[in-house]
N, C-alpha and C positions, 0 to 999 in steps of 0.2 A: 259626383254623381253616382246615385244608387241604382243599380240594374238588377232586376230579377225576371225569371222565366219559368216555364213550364216546359219540362222535357218531353220529347215525342214518345210514341207508343212503345218505341224499341229501347227506350231508356238510354239513346247515344248521348255522349258526351257533346260539349257546345264550344264553339270558338266565337269570340266577340272581338270585331275590329271597331276602331274610331277614326273618323275624319271631320276636319273642319269644314269640309266643301260638300259633302253629300255624295262625293263620287267613291265607288268601291270596285275592286277587281273581283273575280271569281277566284277563289282559292284553289290550288292544286298542290298537293304535298303536304308535309308535316310542317308545322309552324309552331313557335315558342313566342311568349310574349317579348314585345319590341320588334318583331320581325314585320318588314312590309310586304303587302300584298300587291302584285303586279296589276296595275290599273287603278289603285287607290286603297287607302286603309293602312292602319298600322294595328296589329294584334296586340289586345290588351288582356285577353283571358283565353285559356284554353284549358277544359277540365271537366269533371263530373258534377259539378255543384248546380246550384239554381239561383244564385245571386253572387253580385260582384260590386264593391265599391271602388269606384274610379277616382283616385284622389292625387295622382301624381301629374306634374306636366299641364296643369289647367290654368287658364286665365280667367278673370273675373269678367262678367257681363258677356261671355262668349257662348254662342250655340255650338255644341258637338253632336255630330251625328253617328250613330252605332247601326252596325249590322251583325246578327247574330245567325250562325249557321250550325246545324247539327252535322256531326260527321260520323262516318262508320268505318271501323278498322276492319282489317288490317291495312290495306292501301286506302287511305282516307277517300271517301266518297262523301263531297259535301251537298247539303240541300241548298235550294235557291237562295235562302236567307230571308231574315225578318228584319224591318228597320225600327229604329226608334230615334228620337232627339230629345236634348235637354239643354237648357240654357243655365249656366252657373250665375250666381249672385253677384251683384257688384258690390265691392267694397268702397268705403268712403276714401276720398284723398285726404292725407294726413301729413304728407311731406311736402314742403313747400320750398322755394317756387316751384308751381307745377305748370308744365307748358303743353299746349297741344297746338302742334304745327302742320297737321293733316298731311303728313308726308306718306302715310301709309295708304294704300289703295282700298283698306277697308275703311268704310265711311257708314255711319259716324265713328269716331274712335270709341274704344272701350268704355262702356257705362255713359256715354253721351247718347242723348236720344233726340229724336224729331217729332213734331206735331204739326197739324194743318198741312200748309204747302211745304213740301220737302227742300230743305238746304240738301246740296249735292256738294261732291268735291269736283273741283276744278284742277285738271292736270296742265292746263294752258297759263297759269298764273300763280305766282308766289311772291309774298310780301318783299318789296325791293328787289325782285330778282334772285333771291337765295332761297333755293328749294325746289320742290317739285309740285306742290300743290297747295290749295286753299279751299276754305268752304264758300260756295257763292248761293245767292238767292236770285232766281231768275225773273226779276220783276219786268222785264221787257215783253215777256209772254203772258204776264198775269195782271188782268185789269183791276183786281182788287183782291185783299187776302192777306192773311198772315203768315210769315216763315218762322217757325220756332225750332231754335237750337238750344237745347237743355243740356247744362252741365251734370257731372256727376254730383253725389253729395260731397260736400266740402267739410271737412273737420279741423278748422282753423286752431283748435286747442287754446293755448295761452297767447296766441298771437294777437297783436293789437294793430289798430290802423290797417286793416286788411284792405286790398284792392285789387282789381282786375285790369289788365293792360292788354290791349291788342291792336294789331294793324288792320288797316281797311282801305279799300279803294271802290269808288262808285262814280258814275257819271249819270247824269239825267238824260231826258229826250224832251225837247221843246217844254222846258221850265216845268215838267210834271215832278211833283214833291213826293218822293218816297221817304221812308224813315227807318231808323234803327232805334229800337227800345230796350232798355235793360230792366228786366223785372227781377226781383230778389224774393227769396223764400226763406223763412226762418223755420220751416216744419217739414223741411226735405221735399219740397214741392207739393204738397197737399194744397197750399195756397200761395200766391203770388201778390207783390204789389210793385206799381210802376216806380222805379227809381229815377231814370233819366231817360231823355229822348234826344237824338241827333237828328236833325232834318237834313233831307237831301236836296232836291231842287237845284237851281243854278248857284245859289249862294250860301247855301247851307253848310254846316260844319262837316258834314258828311262828304261833300263833293271834292274829289280829287281829279277828275277827268273832263270836267265841262260838261257840255251838252253834245250828244251824238245820237244819230239816228239809227246806227247799226248797233247789234248787241257789243256792249262794252267789254273789253279784255284790257286789262290794265298792263301798262309798260313799267319797267322796274322805277321809273320816276313819278309814277302816278300813285303813290301810296303815302300814307299819313298814319300817325300813331296816337291813340287815345288812351287815357288812364281814367278810372274812377273808383273813388273810395267806396266801400261797400258798407251798409249799416252794420252794426253790432249785432251779433246774433245770426247773420246771413249763413245758411249753410247749402244753399243751391241757388243758381241762377239761370236765367233765360234770356237769350238773344232773341229777339221777335222783331224781324223784318216786316215792314209794313208796305205792301206794294200801292203805289200811285199810278202803275203803268209806266214807270219812267225807264230806267236802265238797270243794268245789274250791279249787285253789291257783293264785294268779296271780304270775308275776314280770315285772318291768319294770325298764328303766335299768339293764342289766347293764354294769358300768364295770370295764375293767381299767387297772390304773395301776401305777406305781411310783416309787421315788425316785431321782434321779441321784446316783452317788458324788460326794461332795465332794473336790475336790483338797485336799492338805495341805500344811502348811509353805510357806505363799506368802511372797516375798521380792520386793521391789522396790528398785531402786536407780537413781540418776539418772546419765545418761551426758553430758548436756549441758543448757542452759537450757530446751530444748523437747522432751525425749525421756527415756524411763526403760525400763529392762529388767525385765520381770516373769518370775519363774519360780515354779514349784511341782512338788509330786510328785504325779503322776496316781494316783488311787484305782481300784481294778479294773482294768477293760480300757478304760476312757475313752480316747478317742483326739480328741475334739472337745470345746471348753469354749466358754462366753460369759464374757465379761470385762466388768465394768461398774467404771468409774472417776469420780471427781469431786474436788471441792475437799476440803479436810480437814472432816470432820465431816458430810459428806453422807449422806443416807439412801438406801442402795442400793434401798430398795422402791419410792421414788417419784421419786428425783433422781439425776443423774448422766448418763453416756453408756454407751450398751451397744454392744459390739461381739460379734458372733455368728460361730460357725464358726471359731474360733481353734483351729488344728490343729499349731500349732509351740511348743515349749517350749525354750530361753527365748523369750520374745515381745517384740519391740521396739515400745513404744508411742510413736508420734510424734505432733506438732502440739499439744504441751502449751503451756501458758502459763507 
């Protein structure tokens, strides 16, 4: 976050503090970067300049609040302060599996977003009773409308057969049919296409809690798990709840994952008593591999020696017996 300012007519130095809540105390005394202000705020700058780049300790997709004070020596007297705010950019998710479990009270999670009627966080239900929260759509109080929960940008790289898995809980009211739709995007959310729909109602695959006239809050045993393969090229998804004025829908533990493409035609040949050359044909666009080796007949699931981050083919394996 780049900050700049114009100094007061007395050319006094400036102190700046940051907060993620927007709450700040009134400074008193002398501060250095990293000091906390009673009442709120952490000092990030104090000096005679007119600009500052805040680069450390920031999270993607997060709003940060700043307050700047002029201060006058020798015993510091501080001005009332001037406020500003900035939101950091979102980085794409590139490490998988990636799980959003809605445990934090901050909702939506970093770099997730909402549109139309808002999904909210429920602190009264979590999948299978494990955890402290979930996302829920308040269908019982919405006669018609969409609830859109939009993922961050997903960079699956060389992964193949990518998928999304999630836990859900839902009940209807008087056979009204709500829906959950999965929309996919290949252009980071500029456009979407409908991939699949799960129907609610009394007998739909979304229903885990039957029919209830009161707002549905699922018990640990009223959850189920769904998994859906994503089309090639998907780099963002949107969960769209479609209200039919039925009852509440909950989502939890949204997991994005995929399979690594396996190399083909592996070949090994010894060069001397303690080394061997390994080669293979890369699959897809893979450029880095893990190699595991061991004595004849070893089980690679729980035996052998693992080398990670191999990036050259052929690969010389040394130090053998």
